[in-house]
C-alpha positions in Angstrom: 49.3 -21.0 48.3 51.9 -20.2 50.9 51.6 -16.9 52.9 54.6 -15.5 54.4 54.6 -13.4 57.6 57.1 -10.9 58.8 57.7 -8.1 61.1 60.0 -5.1 60.4 60.6 -1.8 62.0 59.9 1.5 60.1 60.3 4.9 61.5 60.1 3.5 65.1 57.1 1.5 64.7 56.5 -2.4 64.1 55.0 -3.1 60.8 53.4 -6.4 60.2 53.6 -7.8 56.7 51.5 -10.5 55.2 52.4 -11.6 51.5 52.0 -14.4 48.9 52.7 -14.5 45.3 49.7 -12.2 44.6 49.5 -9.7 47.4 51.6 -7.9 50.0 49.8 -5.9 52.7 51.7 -3.8 55.4 50.0 -2.8 58.8 51.0 -0.7 61.8 49.0 -1.9 64.8 50.4 1.0 67.0 48.7 3.5 64.6 45.2 2.2 64.8 45.9 -0.8 62.6 46.7 1.5 59.7 47.2 -0.2 56.4 50.2 1.7 54.8 50.7 -0.6 51.8 48.5 -2.9 49.6 50.5 -4.1 46.7 49.7 -6.2 43.6 52.9 -8.3 43.5 52.3 -9.4 40.0 52.1 -5.7 38.6 53.9 -3.7 41.3 51.1 -1.4 41.9 50.5 -0.1 45.5 46.9 0.9 45.8 47.4 2.9 48.9 48.0 6.6 48.9 50.2 8.8 51.2 50.9 12.5 51.1 53.6 13.7 48.6 57.2 13.7 49.9 57.2 10.1 51.3 55.6 8.1 53.9 55.7 9.6 57.3 54.6 7.6 60.4 53.9 9.3 63.8 51.5 9.1 66.7 48.4 11.3 67.2 46.7 12.3 70.4 42.9 11.6 70.9 41.0 14.6 69.6 43.6 15.6 66.9 42.3 16.6 63.5 42.5 13.8 61.0 44.3 16.0 58.6 47.2 16.3 61.0 47.6 12.5 60.9 50.0 10.4 58.7 47.1 10.1 56.4 48.6 7.0 54.7 46.6 4.3 53.4 43.6 2.6 55.1 42.1 2.8 58.6 38.7 2.4 60.2 36.2 5.1 61.3 34.3 4.3 64.5 31.9 5.5 66.1 31.6 8.5 63.8 33.4 10.0 60.9 32.6 13.6 61.3 33.3 15.0 64.9 30.2 15.5 66.9 28.8 15.3 70.5 26.5 12.4 71.6 25.3 11.8 75.1 27.9 14.1 76.3 30.7 12.4 74.6 33.0 14.5 72.4 33.5 12.1 69.5 36.7 13.1 67.5 37.3 13.7 63.9 37.2 10.3 62.0 36.4 8.4 65.3 38.6 7.0 68.0 40.4 4.1 66.3 43.0 5.8 63.9 44.7 7.7 67.0 44.7 4.6 69.2 47.3 1.9 69.6 45.9 -1.7 68.9 47.1 -4.9 70.5 48.2 -7.7 68.5 46.9 -11.4 69.1 50.2 -13.2 68.9 48.4 -16.7 68.7 46.5 -15.6 65.7 49.7 -14.1 64.1 51.4 -17.5 64.5 48.5 -19.2 62.7 48.7 -16.5 59.8 46.2 -13.9 60.7 46.9 -10.4 62.1 44.1 -9.9 64.7 44.2 -6.4 66.4 42.0 -5.1 69.1 41.4 -1.9 71.1 39.1 -0.7 73.9 37.9 2.7 73.0 38.3 5.3 75.6 35.4 7.6 74.9 32.7 5.2 73.7 32.0 1.9 75.4 33.1 -0.3 72.6 35.8 -3.0 72.2 36.8 -3.2 68.5 38.6 -6.1 66.8 39.7 -6.6 63.3 41.4 -9.7 61.7 43.3 -9.6 58.5 44.0 -12.7 56.3 45.1 -13.5 52.8 43.6 -16.2 50.6 45.2 -16.0 47.2 44.5 -12.6 45.7 41.8 -12.0 48.4 42.2 -10.0 51.6 39.6 -10.7 54.2 38.7 -8.4 57.0 36.6 -9.8 59.7 35.3 -7.3 62.3 33.9 -7.6 65.8 32.5 -4.9 67.9 31.4 -5.4 71.5 29.2 -3.1 73.6 30.6 -2.8 77.2 27.5 -0.9 78.3 24.3 -2.7 79.6 22.3 -0.3 77.5 22.0 -0.3 73.7 24.5 2.0 71.9 24.4 3.6 68.3 27.6 3.6 66.2 28.8 4.5 62.7 31.5 2.5 61.0 33.2 3.2 57.8 36.3 1.4 56.0 38.5 4.5 55.1 40.9 3.5 52.4 42.7 6.4 50.7 43.6 5.2 47.2 46.1 6.4 44.7 44.6 6.9 41.2 46.2 6.4 37.8 45.3 7.3 34.3 42.6 4.8 33.0 41.2 4.1 36.5 37.4 3.8 36.4 34.8 3.3 39.1 32.9 0.0 38.8 29.5 0.0 40.4 26.3 -2.1 40.1 23.7 -0.3 38.2 21.5 -0.2 41.2 24.1 1.6 43.3 25.0 4.0 40.6 21.4 5.0 40.2 21.4 6.2 43.9 24.1 8.8 43.2 21.8 11.3 41.6 23.9 11.6 38.4 27.2 13.0 40.0 29.3 13.3 37.0 32.7 12.7 38.7 31.9 9.2 39.4 32.1 8.3 35.6 35.8 9.6 35.4 37.6 9.3 38.8 41.0 9.4 37.1 40.4 12.8 35.6 37.2 14.4 36.8 37.3 17.5 39.0 34.4 17.8 41.4 32.7 20.9 42.3 34.8 22.8 44.9 37.6 20.3 43.9 36.5 17.7 46.4 33.2 15.8 47.0 31.7 13.0 49.3 28.7 11.0 48.2 26.9 8.3 50.3 24.8 5.7 48.3 22.3 3.6 50.1 20.7 1.6 51.1 22.5 -0.5 48.7 21.3 -3.9 47.6 24.3 -5.2 45.8 27.2 -4.8 48.3 30.2 -4.4 46.0 32.2 -1.7 44.2 35.6 -1.5 42.5 38.2 0.1 40.3 39.3 -1.2 37.0 42.2 0.3 35.0 41.1 0.3 31.4 44.8 0.6 30.2 46.5 -2.2 32.3 43.5 -4.4 33.3 44.4 -3.9 36.9 41.5 -4.3 39.5 40.8 -3.6 43.1 37.3 -4.9 44.1 35.5 -4.5 47.3 32.6 -6.9 48.5 31.0 -6.9 52.1 28.1 -8.1 54.0 25.8 -6.8 56.7 26.3 -3.1 56.0 24.1 -1.3 53.4 26.0 1.9 52.7 28.9 3.0 50.3 30.7 6.3 50.7 32.7 7.8 47.7 35.2 10.5 48.2 37.3 12.3 45.6 39.7 15.2 46.2 41.3 17.1 43.5 43.2 19.6 45.6 40.2 20.7 47.3 41.0 19.1 50.7 44.4 20.4 51.9 45.7 20.3 48.4 45.6 16.5 48.2 44.6 14.2 45.3 43.1 10.9 46.2 40.1 8.7 46.0 38.2 6.5 48.6 35.6 3.7 48.4 34.1 3.4 51.9 31.9 0.5 52.8 29.7 1.8 55.7 26.7 1.2 58.0 25.5 4.8 58.0 23.9 7.4 55.9 25.8 10.5 57.2 29.3 11.3 58.4 28.3 12.5 61.8 26.8 9.9 64.2 24.2 12.5 65.4 23.1 13.0 61.8 22.9 9.2 61.1 20.8 8.7 64.2 18.4 11.4 63.1 18.0 9.6 59.8 17.6 6.3 61.6 20.6 5.0 59.5 23.5 3.7 61.5 24.3 0.5 63.6 22.5 -0.3 66.9 24.2 -2.7 69.3 22.2 -4.0 72.3 23.6 -3.9 75.9 26.6 -6.4 76.3 26.0 -7.5 72.6 28.5 -8.3 69.9 28.3 -7.5 66.2 30.4 -9.1 63.4 30.8 -8.2 59.8 33.2 -9.0 56.9 34.8 -7.0 54.0 36.7 -8.8 51.1 39.1 -7.2 48.8 40.4 -8.8 45.8 43.4 -7.5 43.8 43.8 -8.5 40.0 
């Protein structure tokens, strides 16, 4: 199957687009590699959410609150999700990547893959993500390098804000669902209203590393499958967070939103001095 590549300018930013007959994905490297669109080309459904009033792209400064960002679509959280202080480092809300500008590897782009990288300014990490299409599958290959000679802790989470439609249902392995302590809203994500109108759950350690959304009316699906990492965050807001309505499925390597809390629980990533970690997430659209 032939994949088509293109670059367009939107609101002053370069948008890299990969597409084939099944999938179209649009990414803004200058905004932390933010994925602003993930479309099923056979049905026209775009799974990515953005605030009401239309997509707005703009830069943020390190340390800005994540709620003041473009909020559109998918980004990566690293080395924390919630702001915290670790070893004297003021780690910002939702991590360091979303407010940074990533560099594009032009050689990889010419070969059909979007490889972006960034050297974090606060934490001693070099972060790299490669996005490729294979039919209806989108592969995300990650690499993290520790620039320090001493070991470092880190939290990572894929952070996709997803639009929900009537008939959307969460698909989870029974073993994962059993870890969620009977939270009712996971059974009806298209209509349920969680306590305080928003809720975040973390399931783990998971043994079956997959999850998805299936629409019972249209048959449309969005499936996640990953390796290495043994956590899954689930987030639903029905107006409780800044008035917004969206959902997120977040493969992660940690059991808390703050790096400091994850370290206390001994559930996060550890990278030896000068070492490199790699992992993969696969999305399938149907």
